[in-house]
DSSP file (Angstrom, degrees, kcal/mol; ACC not computed):
  #  RESIDUE AA STRUCTURE BP1 BP2  ACC     N-H-->O    O-->H-N    N-H-->O    O-->H-N    TCO  KAPPA ALPHA  PHI   PSI    X-CA   Y-CA   Z-CA
    1    1 A X              0   0    0      0, 0.0     2,-0.2     0, 0.0     0, 0.0   0.000 360.0 360.0 360.0 137.4  131.9  112.8   85.2
    2    2 A X        -     0   0    0      1,-0.1     2,-0.2     3,-0.0     3,-0.0  -0.495 360.0-119.3 -80.8 144.2  128.2  113.4   85.3
    3    3 A X        -     0   0    0     -2,-0.2     2,-0.1     1,-0.1    -1,-0.1  -0.562  34.8-103.2 -80.2 141.5  126.3  112.7   88.5
    4    4 A X        -     0   0    0     -2,-0.2     9,-2.9     8,-0.1    10,-0.4  -0.403  40.1-152.6 -65.1 135.8  123.5  110.2   88.2
    5    5 A X  B     -A   12   0A   0      7,-0.3     2,-0.3     8,-0.1     7,-0.2  -0.762  21.2-100.9-114.1 154.6  120.0  111.7   88.0
    6    6 A X     >  -     0   0    0      5,-3.0     4,-2.0    -2,-0.3    30,-0.1  -0.586  26.7-140.5 -71.2 126.6  116.6  110.5   89.1
    7    7 A X  T  4 S+     0   0    0     28,-0.7    -1,-0.1    -2,-0.3    29,-0.1   0.650  98.1  43.8 -65.6 -16.1  114.6  109.3   86.0
    8    8 A X  T  4 S+     0   0    0      3,-0.1    -1,-0.2    55,-0.1    65,-0.1   0.915 129.1  17.4 -95.2 -52.8  111.5  110.8   87.3
    9    9 A X  T  4 S-     0   0    0      2,-0.1    -2,-0.2    67,-0.0     3,-0.1   0.714  88.4-131.9 -96.0 -22.2  112.4  114.3   88.7
   10   10 A X     <  +     0   0    0     -4,-2.0    -3,-0.1     1,-0.3     2,-0.1   0.432  61.0 133.2  85.7  -4.4  115.7  114.8   86.9
   11   11 A X  S    S-     0   0    0      1,-0.1    -5,-3.0    -6,-0.1    -1,-0.3  -0.416  71.1 -85.8 -75.5 158.6  117.5  115.9   90.3
   12   12 A X  B     -A    5   0A   0     -7,-0.2    -7,-0.3     1,-0.1    -1,-0.1  -0.368  35.9-138.1 -58.9 138.8  120.9  114.5   91.2
   13   13 A X        -     0   0    0     -9,-2.9     3,-0.3     1,-0.1    -1,-0.1   0.869  31.4-175.6 -76.0 -33.9  120.3  111.2   93.1
   14   14 A X        -     0   0    0    -10,-0.4    -1,-0.1     1,-0.2   -10,-0.1  -0.378  42.2 -73.4  70.2-155.9  122.9  111.7   95.8
   15   15 A X  S    S+     0   0    0     -2,-0.0     2,-0.3     1,-0.0     3,-0.2   0.458 101.0  61.8-126.1  -3.9  123.6  108.9   98.3
   16   16 A X  S    S+     0   0    0     -3,-0.3    22,-0.1     1,-0.2    -1,-0.0  -0.901  94.4  23.3-125.6 157.7  120.6  108.8  100.8
   17   17 A X  S    S+     0   0    0     -2,-0.3    21,-3.0     1,-0.2     2,-0.4   0.940  80.7 152.5  56.2  52.9  116.9  108.1  100.5
   18   18 A X  E     +B   37   0B   0     19,-0.3     2,-0.2    -3,-0.2    -1,-0.2  -0.938  17.7 175.7-112.0 132.6  117.4  106.1   97.2
   19   19 A X  E     -B   36   0B   0     17,-3.2    17,-2.6    -2,-0.4     2,-0.4  -0.701  28.2-117.6-121.1 178.0  115.0  103.3   96.2
   20   20 A X  E     -B   35   0B   0     -2,-0.2     2,-0.4    15,-0.2    15,-0.2  -0.982  24.4-156.3-123.4 135.1  114.7  101.2   93.1
   21   21 A X  E     -B   34   0B   0     13,-2.8    13,-1.6    -2,-0.4     2,-0.6  -0.922   8.4-148.4-117.6 135.0  111.7  101.3   90.9
   22   22 A X  E     -B   33   0B   0     -2,-0.4    11,-0.2    11,-0.2     4,-0.1  -0.870   4.0-158.7 -91.3 117.1  110.4   98.5   88.5
   23   23 A X  S    S+     0   0    0     -2,-0.6     2,-0.7     9,-0.6    -1,-0.2   0.913  95.0  44.8 -66.8 -36.4  108.7  100.2   85.5
   24   24 A X  S    S-     0   0    0      8,-0.3    -1,-0.2    -3,-0.1    30,-0.1  -0.938 112.6-114.7 -97.5 114.9  106.9   96.8   85.0
   25   25 A X    > > -     0   0    0     -2,-0.7     5,-2.2    25,-0.3     3,-1.8  -0.102  10.0-122.8 -55.5 144.3  105.9   96.0   88.6
   26   26 A X  G > 5S+     0   0    0      1,-0.3     3,-2.2     3,-0.2    -1,-0.1   0.842 112.1  69.2 -49.4 -37.3  107.4   92.9   90.2
   27   27 A X  G 3 5S+     0   0    0      1,-0.3    -1,-0.3     2,-0.2    -2,-0.1   0.832 105.0  40.8 -52.4 -38.3  103.7   91.7   90.7
   28   28 A X  G < 5S-     0   0    0     -3,-1.8    -1,-0.3    22,-0.1    -2,-0.2  -0.050 131.5 -91.2-105.3  25.0  103.6   91.3   86.8
   29   29 A X  T < 5 +     0   0    0     -3,-2.2    -3,-0.2     1,-0.2    -2,-0.2   0.649  67.6 163.3  74.8  16.6  107.2   89.8   86.5
   30   30 A X      < +     0   0    0     -5,-2.2    -1,-0.2     1,-0.2    -8,-0.1  -0.466   9.0 170.8 -70.1 141.7  109.1   93.1   86.0
   31   31 A X        +     0   0    0     -2,-0.1    -1,-0.2     2,-0.0     2,-0.1   0.652  43.4  94.4-118.5 -39.2  112.8   92.6   86.6
   32   32 A X        -     0   0    0      1,-0.0    -9,-0.6   -10,-0.0     2,-0.3  -0.401  55.8-168.3 -65.0 129.5  114.5   95.8   85.4
   33   33 A X  E     -B   22   0B   0    -11,-0.2     2,-0.4    -2,-0.1   -11,-0.2  -0.885   8.5-160.7-118.6 152.0  115.1   98.2   88.3
   34   34 A X  E     -B   21   0B   0    -13,-1.6   -13,-2.8    -2,-0.3     2,-0.2  -0.995  25.5-114.6-131.3 137.3  116.1  101.8   88.2
   35   35 A X  E     +B   20   0B   0     -2,-0.4   -28,-0.7   -15,-0.2     2,-0.3  -0.482  47.7 163.0 -64.9 135.6  117.6  104.0   91.1
   36   36 A X  E     -B   19   0B   0    -17,-2.6   -17,-3.2    -2,-0.2   -30,-0.0  -0.992  45.6 -85.7-153.9 149.2  115.2  106.7   92.0
   37   37 A X  E  >  -B   18   0B   0     -2,-0.3     4,-2.5   -19,-0.2   -19,-0.3  -0.338  37.3-126.1 -55.4 140.6  114.6  109.1   94.9
   38   38 A X  H  > S+     0   0    0    -21,-3.0     4,-2.7     1,-0.2     5,-0.2   0.910 111.5  52.4 -53.2 -46.5  112.6  107.5   97.7
   39   39 A X  H  > S+     0   0    0     44,-0.4     4,-1.6   -22,-0.3    -1,-0.2   0.844 110.3  46.4 -60.7 -33.7  110.2  110.4   97.6
   40   40 A X  H  > S+     0   0    0      2,-0.2     4,-2.1     1,-0.2    -1,-0.2   0.880 113.3  50.2 -74.5 -38.1  109.7  110.1   93.8
   41   41 A X  H  X S+     0   0    0     -4,-2.5     4,-1.9     1,-0.2    -2,-0.2   0.931 110.9  47.9 -63.4 -45.3  109.2  106.3   94.2
   42   42 A X  H  X S+     0   0    0     -4,-2.7     4,-1.6     1,-0.2    -1,-0.2   0.879 110.2  54.4 -66.6 -35.6  106.6  106.7   97.0
   43   43 A X  H  X S+     0   0    0     -4,-1.6     4,-1.3     1,-0.2     5,-0.2   0.930 106.5  51.0 -65.5 -44.4  104.8  109.4   94.8
   44   44 A X  H  X S+     0   0    0     -4,-2.1     4,-2.3     1,-0.2     3,-0.2   0.921 113.8  43.3 -59.6 -43.7  104.5  107.0   91.9
   45   45 A X  H  < S+     0   0    0     -4,-1.9    -1,-0.2     1,-0.2    -2,-0.2   0.688 109.0  58.3 -83.3 -13.3  103.0  104.2   94.1
   46   46 A X  H  < S+     0   0    0     -4,-1.6    44,-1.8    -3,-0.2    47,-0.3   0.723 114.9  36.8 -81.2 -17.4  100.6  106.7   95.9
   47   47 A X  H  < S+     0   0    0     -4,-1.3     2,-0.3    -3,-0.2    -2,-0.2   0.859 116.1  47.9 -95.3 -39.6   99.1  107.7   92.5
   48   48 A X     <  -     0   0    0     -4,-2.3    -1,-0.1    -5,-0.2     2,-0.1  -0.802  67.9-134.9-113.7 145.2   99.0  104.5   90.5
   49   49 A X     >  -     0   0    0     -2,-0.3     4,-2.4     1,-0.1     5,-0.1  -0.417  39.0-104.9 -79.4 166.3   97.9  100.9   91.2
   50   50 A X  H  > S+     0   0    0      1,-0.2     4,-2.3     2,-0.2   -25,-0.3   0.888 123.6  52.5 -58.8 -38.2  100.2   98.1   90.0
   51   51 A X  H  > S+     0   0    0      2,-0.2     4,-2.5     1,-0.2     5,-0.2   0.892 106.4  49.6 -68.7 -39.6   97.8   97.5   87.2
   52   52 A X  H  >>S+     0   0    0      2,-0.2     4,-2.7     1,-0.2     5,-1.5   0.905 110.6  53.9 -67.6 -38.3   97.8  101.1   86.0
   53   53 A X  H  <5S+     0   0    0     -4,-2.4     4,-0.3     3,-0.2    -2,-0.2   0.935 112.5  42.5 -55.3 -47.6  101.6  100.9   86.1
   54   54 A X  H  <5S+     0   0    0     -4,-2.3    -2,-0.2     1,-0.2    -1,-0.2   0.905 122.5  36.3 -69.7 -40.2  101.6   97.9   83.9
   55   55 A X  H  <5S+     0   0    0     -4,-2.5    -2,-0.2    -5,-0.1    -3,-0.2   0.824 136.9   3.2 -86.8 -31.6   99.0   98.9   81.4
   56   56 A X  T  <5S+     0   0    0     -4,-2.7    -3,-0.2    -5,-0.2    -2,-0.1   0.666 123.5  47.3-126.4 -24.0   99.7  102.7   81.1
   57   57 A X      < +     0   0    0     -5,-1.5    -2,-0.1    -4,-0.3    -3,-0.1  -0.380  63.7 120.2-128.1  52.7  102.6  104.1   83.0
   58   58 A X        +     0   0    0     -4,-0.2     2,-0.3    -6,-0.1    -1,-0.1   0.109  66.0  65.4-103.7  19.8  105.5  101.7   82.3
   59   59 A X  S  > S-     0   0    0     -3,-0.1     4,-2.2     1,-0.1     5,-0.2  -0.965  82.7-124.8-133.3 153.2  107.7  104.3   80.8
   60   60 A X  H  > S+     0   0    0     -2,-0.3     4,-2.5     1,-0.2     5,-0.2   0.895 112.4  56.6 -59.4 -40.4  109.3  107.4   82.4
   61   61 A X  H  > S+     0   0    0      2,-0.2     4,-1.6     1,-0.2    -1,-0.2   0.904 107.8  45.9 -66.5 -43.1  107.7  109.5   79.7
   62   62 A X  H  > S+     0   0    0      2,-0.2     4,-0.8     1,-0.2    -1,-0.2   0.917 113.4  50.2 -64.7 -41.4  104.2  108.3   80.6
   63   63 A X  H >< S+     0   0    0     -4,-2.2     3,-1.1     1,-0.2     6,-0.2   0.943 111.6  47.3 -58.4 -51.1  104.8  108.8   84.3
   64   64 A X  H 3< S+     0   0    0     -4,-2.5    -1,-0.2     1,-0.2    -2,-0.2   0.745 107.0  59.9 -64.4 -27.5  106.1  112.4   83.8
   65   65 A X  H 3< S+     0   0    0     -4,-1.6    -1,-0.2    -5,-0.2    -2,-0.2   0.690  79.6 100.8 -76.1 -19.5  103.2  113.2   81.5
   66   66 A X  S <X S-     0   0    0     -3,-1.1     4,-2.2    -4,-0.8     3,-0.5  -0.469  76.3-131.3 -67.1 133.0  100.5  112.5   84.2
   67   67 A X  H  > S+     0   0    0      1,-0.2     4,-2.0     2,-0.2     5,-0.1   0.811 104.7  53.6 -54.4 -35.5   99.3  115.8   85.7
   68   68 A X  H  > S+     0   0    0      1,-0.2     4,-1.9     2,-0.2    -1,-0.2   0.890 112.5  44.3 -68.3 -39.2   99.7  114.6   89.3
   69   69 A X  H  > S+     0   0    0     -3,-0.5     4,-2.9    -6,-0.2    -2,-0.2   0.857 110.0  55.1 -75.3 -33.7  103.3  113.7   88.7
   70   70 A X  H  X S+     0   0    0     -4,-2.2     4,-2.0     2,-0.2    -2,-0.2   0.892 109.5  47.4 -62.8 -39.9  103.9  117.0   86.8
   71   71 A X  H  X S+     0   0    0     -4,-2.0     4,-2.0    -5,-0.2    -2,-0.2   0.921 113.3  49.9 -66.7 -42.9  102.7  118.9   89.8
   72   72 A X  H  X S+     0   0    0     -4,-1.9     4,-2.7     1,-0.2    -2,-0.2   0.908 110.6  48.7 -59.1 -46.0  104.9  116.7   92.1
   73   73 A X  H  X S+     0   0    0     -4,-2.9     4,-1.6     1,-0.2    -1,-0.2   0.881 110.1  51.4 -61.8 -42.8  108.0  117.3   89.9
   74   74 A X  H  < S+     0   0    0     -4,-2.0     4,-0.4     1,-0.2    -1,-0.2   0.869 113.9  44.7 -61.0 -39.9  107.4  121.0   89.9
   75   75 A X  H >< S+     0   0    0     -4,-2.0     3,-0.7     1,-0.2    -2,-0.2   0.931 116.5  44.1 -74.5 -42.7  107.1  121.0   93.7
   76   76 A X  H >< S+     0   0    0     -4,-2.7     3,-2.4     1,-0.2    -1,-0.2   0.672  88.3  91.0 -75.5 -19.2  110.2  118.7   94.4
   77   77 A X  T 3< S+     0   0    0     -4,-1.6    -1,-0.2     1,-0.3    -2,-0.1   0.827  88.9  45.7 -47.5 -38.9  112.5  120.4   91.8
   78   78 A X  T <  S+     0   0    0     -3,-0.7    -1,-0.3    -4,-0.4     2,-0.2   0.449  91.9 102.9 -87.4   0.5  113.9  122.9   94.5
   79   79 A X  S <  S-     0   0    0     -3,-2.4     2,-0.0     1,-0.1    -3,-0.0  -0.517  78.8-107.1 -85.0 152.5  114.4  120.2   97.1
   80   80 A X    >   -     0   0    0     -2,-0.2     3,-1.9     1,-0.1    -1,-0.1  -0.342  39.0-101.0 -73.0 159.6  118.0  118.8   97.8
   81   81 A X  T 3  S+     0   0    0      1,-0.3    -1,-0.1    -2,-0.0    -2,-0.1   0.763 119.6  47.7 -54.7 -32.9  118.7  115.3   96.7
   82   82 A X  T 3  S+     0   0    0    -45,-0.1    -1,-0.3   -44,-0.1   -69,-0.0   0.361  81.1 131.4 -89.9   5.4  118.3  113.6  100.1
   83   83 A X    <   +     0   0    0     -3,-1.9   -44,-0.4    -7,-0.1     2,-0.3  -0.304  29.2 168.0 -65.4 137.6  115.0  115.4  100.8
   84   84 A X        +     0   0    0    -46,-0.1     2,-0.3   -45,-0.1    -2,-0.0  -0.960  14.1 162.1-153.3 135.3  112.2  113.0  102.0
   85   85 A X        -     0   0    0     -2,-0.3     2,-0.1     0, 0.0    -2,-0.0  -0.960  50.5 -86.6-138.9 154.1  108.8  113.4  103.5
   86   86 A X        -     0   0    0     -2,-0.3     2,-0.5     1,-0.1   -47,-0.0  -0.362  37.5-142.0 -65.7 140.7  106.1  110.8  103.7
   87   87 A X        -     0   0    0     -2,-0.1     2,-0.1     0, 0.0    -1,-0.1  -0.900  13.1-137.9-105.8 121.7  103.8  110.7  100.7
   88   88 A X        -     0   0    0     -2,-0.5     2,-0.3     1,-0.1   -42,-0.0  -0.409  23.8-108.1 -77.1 153.4  100.0  110.0  101.3
   89   89 A X        -     0   0    0     -2,-0.1   -42,-0.1     1,-0.1   -43,-0.1  -0.620  42.6-108.3 -75.7 138.3   98.0  107.7   99.1
   90   90 A X     >  -     0   0    0    -44,-1.8     4,-2.0    -2,-0.3     3,-0.4  -0.372  18.9-122.2 -66.7 150.7   95.6  109.7   96.9
   91   91 A X  H  > S+     0   0    0      1,-0.2     4,-1.3     2,-0.2    -1,-0.1   0.851 111.2  59.4 -60.6 -38.1   91.9  109.5   97.7
   92   92 A X  H  4 S+     0   0    0      1,-0.2    -1,-0.2     2,-0.2     3,-0.1   0.857 108.1  42.5 -63.2 -36.9   91.2  108.2   94.3
   93   93 A X  H >4 S+     0   0    0     -3,-0.4     3,-1.5   -47,-0.3    -1,-0.2   0.834 105.5  63.7 -76.4 -33.3   93.4  105.2   94.7
   94   94 A X  H 3< S+     0   0    0     -4,-2.0    -1,-0.2     1,-0.3    -2,-0.2   0.827 108.2  41.2 -60.7 -29.7   92.3  104.4   98.2
   95   95 A X  T 3<        0   0    0     -4,-1.3    -1,-0.3     1,-0.2    -2,-0.2   0.141 360.0 360.0-106.2  20.6   88.8  103.8   97.0
   96   96 A X    <         0   0    0     -3,-1.5    -1,-0.2    -5,-0.1    -2,-0.2   0.376 360.0 360.0-117.7 360.0   89.6  101.8   93.8
């Protein structure tokens, strides 16, 4: 049986530090949820506003195509499934 993988980074999900992500934010009535590493989920929300997620980044492909997310995925690729460190909010998002 294949192990479940994170839809953002592609690493095995494992059993710890798992969140659920709404591709369409709950704020905008999104209901479908996907299991995702906590660190990956935090990264998404540190880079994008809820409105940006709704309007432009509501697919895994769009999220993975963004340069900040690509850099993050390359960095996290070698980390074990349960790895987690706090993700800071980007300066761009703080002031918008």
